[in-house]
N, C-alpha and C positions, 0 to 999 in steps of 0.2 A: 581528532576523540584527544584528551589530555592523556598523556603517559604518565604513570607512574611508577616508580622502581620495581612493583610488583608484576605490571602487566606484561606479557610476552606476545609479541608480533612475529607475523611468520616474516620471512626475508622479503617477501612480496609488498608487505605492507607497511612500510616506516613513513609516516605524515612526513611532508614537505614543509620545512618552515615557512612561517608567513600564511600558512593554510587557516592555522586555528587562532583566534586570538583569546587572551587573556586579560583581566583586570580586576585588581584585587584591591581598591581602595579602602582606608580607614573609615567606616563609617556605620550608624547603627544600621541601616536598610540591610546592609548585606550580612549583618549577622542574621536576621530572619528569614530573607529571601532572597539567593544570588545564582547568578550563572557563573560556575567556574571556567567554563570553556565555550566556544562556537564558532564553526567554521566550516568547512568544506574539504572532500576529498575525493580521490577516484582511486579504486582497487582494482588490479590486474584479477583475472580470472584464478580462484583457488586462495587469494588472501585471506588473512586473517587476524583476530585480535582476542587474546582471552586476559579477562578482566577476573581476577581472581575473589576481588571484594570493593565494590565503589560504592560510593555513602551518597551518591546523586543520584536523581532521576536522569537518566540517557533516553532522549528522544533523536531519533534517525529517521531522515526523510530520503526517500530513495528517488534520484531523478532518473537514472538511467539504470539498466541492467536488473539483476537481484540481490535479495540479501538473506541471509541464514542466522536465526538469532536462538543460541541453545540457553536455555535458563530454566533453573528446577527439573533437568532431567526430560524438558520438553523442547520441541523444534518448531520453531514459527518460520514460515516463508513471507517475506515481505517482498512485493513487486514492485516495478516503478511506478510512480504516481501515487504510492503509499507511504504512510509512516508508522512505525511503530514506537512506542511508549516501553521502558523498560525500568523497572523498579531496582534500587539500590539492592546490591546483592551479586553474586558471581554470574558472570556471564560471559560465552564466546558468540562474536561477529564472525560471518565468513561470506566472502563474494561466491557468485554462482561461480561454476565451473567454465563456462562458456561466453562470457559477457564481460566487460568493463563494467564495475558497479561506482556510477557516479551519484554520492550523496552528500547532504548537507546536517548538520546536526549542531547539538547544544544540550548543555547539562543543566540541572535545577536542583538546587540543596539549600539549605537551612531550616530552622527548628519550624516553620510554617508547613512546609512541605513533610517532612517527618513525622509532625503529631497529625497530619490530615489526609495522608496518604489512601488509609481504609475509605474514609467517609467522602474523598474524591473519586474513588474506583480506580485509582493510581498504584494500587498495591499488587497488581499482577501485569504479567506483559499483554501488551493490548494494541493488535495491527488493525490500522486505521485504512480499510481500501479505498481506493481512488480519493484521496486525503489532499485534497487540491484546494482547499479554502482560500480566499483572497485575503481575508483577516489573518490567517496563518502566515501567509506571505510577504505582507504589509510588517507586521509585527516583527517578525524575523529580522527584514532588511533594517527595520529603524535600530533593533538590538544591536545589530552586526554592526552598523555604521557608528552609534555611540561606544561600542567596543573599541572600535580602532581610532577613537579620539583620545580615549584613556583621559578622559576630562573629570578631576574629582565632582566639579557641579553638576553633573549629568547623575549622579548616584541617584538621587532620587526618580529620574526620570527612566532610568535603567531598573530599577527596584520596580516603579510602575509597570512597565512593560513586561516584566517577568511576570508578574501576579496575572495580567491579561492573559498570557500567553500560558498560564497553570490553569486559570480558568476555561480558556478553550479546550484545552487537552481532555480536561475533566469534561466538558458535557458532550464532546466529541467520542469520547470512549463510553460516554451513558447512551448513548445513541446508535450504538452497535447494536443492531436487531438479533441477530445471530452469534450461535457459539463459533469460536474461532476456526473448527473443522470445517463448519457448513461456510463460513465466510473465504476460507481458502478454495474452496472448492468451486464456491459460485467465481470466484476471481480466475481460476484456472481454466474454467470452462467458456468465461465471457473472452479470455484472452486470447486460446487457442482453438476457438470451434472451429478455424479452417482445415485444423490436421486433425489426420486419424485418432478418434479417441476411444478410450475404452473405459469400461467400468472402475478396472484395475488400476489404469494410469490416474484416474480421478482420485481414487482413495490413495495412492501414494502421494500425491501432491498435497493431500488434505492433511495426510499423516493419522488417515482414521482407516479404522475395520469397516468392511463392506455393510455387515449388519447395522452397526452404528449410524453409518453416514446414511443408509436406506432411510434409518427411523427418522433421523433431523428432516430429511428431505419431505418426508413424508409431514411431519409433525409441522414444520414450519412453513413450507410451499407447498402443500398437498399436491406433491409432483415425486418423480424418481428421478435419480440423476440425469439418465439418458433421456427420459422425457425433456426435463428442460434444456439439455444439449441441444436439442431437436428443436424446442423453442426460440432457443437465440440463433438458431442457424435459419429459420425459416424466417425471423425478423430481420436479419442480416439479408436473407434475398430479396424479401419487400423491398427493402433501400436500394439495393441494387436495381432491381426492376424497374424501380420507379424515377432513378437518380441518374443512372447511366443507359448507355445503348449495348453495353456488353451483351454476347450470345448469351444463349440460356447454360450452354455446355459450360461457357467459361464461368458463369454466376454459379453452376453448382459443383465448380472446383473449388472457389472461394468459399464456399460455404462448405465445405468438409464432407463433399458427394463426388465419388471417384464415379458411380455411374448417373449420368444425367436422367435416364427412365427411371431409377428408383426416385432421383431427386424430385422430378415432376410428378409421380404419384404420390409423395409425400406433399409437396406443396399442395395440391388438390385435395387433399384429405384434410389440411388445414383450413383452407380457403375456400373450397367449393368449385374452384375453376384452375385452368391450369395456368402455368407462369406466364404464355405468353397472352393467355386471354387478359390475365391481370395485368400485364401491361398495358394494354390497348385500353381496356377500362379505364386505369389510372390516368394515360395521356388524354381520353376524352373529356374526363371527369376534369382536369386542367385547365381544357381550352375551353368548357363551360364557364369555369367560374372566371377567366379574363374576358369571356365575352361580355 
């Protein structure tokens, strides 16, 4: 992240020289759309940075760990494999308390961006869960390499890549089908279903009240948080039964059930047969296909 004189960093979060690339050639393209910085960083647990005022669109992709973004009085959770788009303004970014946060990032600035933030749905913080687009990775890598070269002859190439990235982000934000709270809840459930989870845990992760979250699950998914959790656990159990030789008791534990008897009863309600019968039937079906 580019440091300004007004930015405040925790003592744990000082960018290392060489990890951030900047390139400021004098050209017309840079006046309309440009990337003031691009790079990567590793933050130890609890590290943070406070930006009192930015004039760029900040894009952070979390490779490992987790990131929290505070903007406009709201808190946003960004898990590994996800990206967050932060519009100009005051923001604070913080690593989680338990894991190193490794991420790469870049900024986008210029009149083209400023005049079209709302039209492109980039005027609010957006978390793009499971954002592993190959197109995103390719554009980022190409842009990073060009910035390392700092060749004035590549200004047009850089500007074209930045514009492609901006369009990709705008399209990705518009595709997000659910409200942020529901997105956070879904990711929390899908990434932690093997652990003991309660409704209150999900609400805290989503930064949402119980009534509101229940309404969102009903409205968008025709389900409840706990029903959705059970569905995720059952889907995981099916994959383990089909693809491993793990004992049923071990599978129950991997899917968040401390009681294998309760797991078997729940599985039977979902699929009409016991886990052991399901495994035998699946193995028989595979053998028939091979024959």
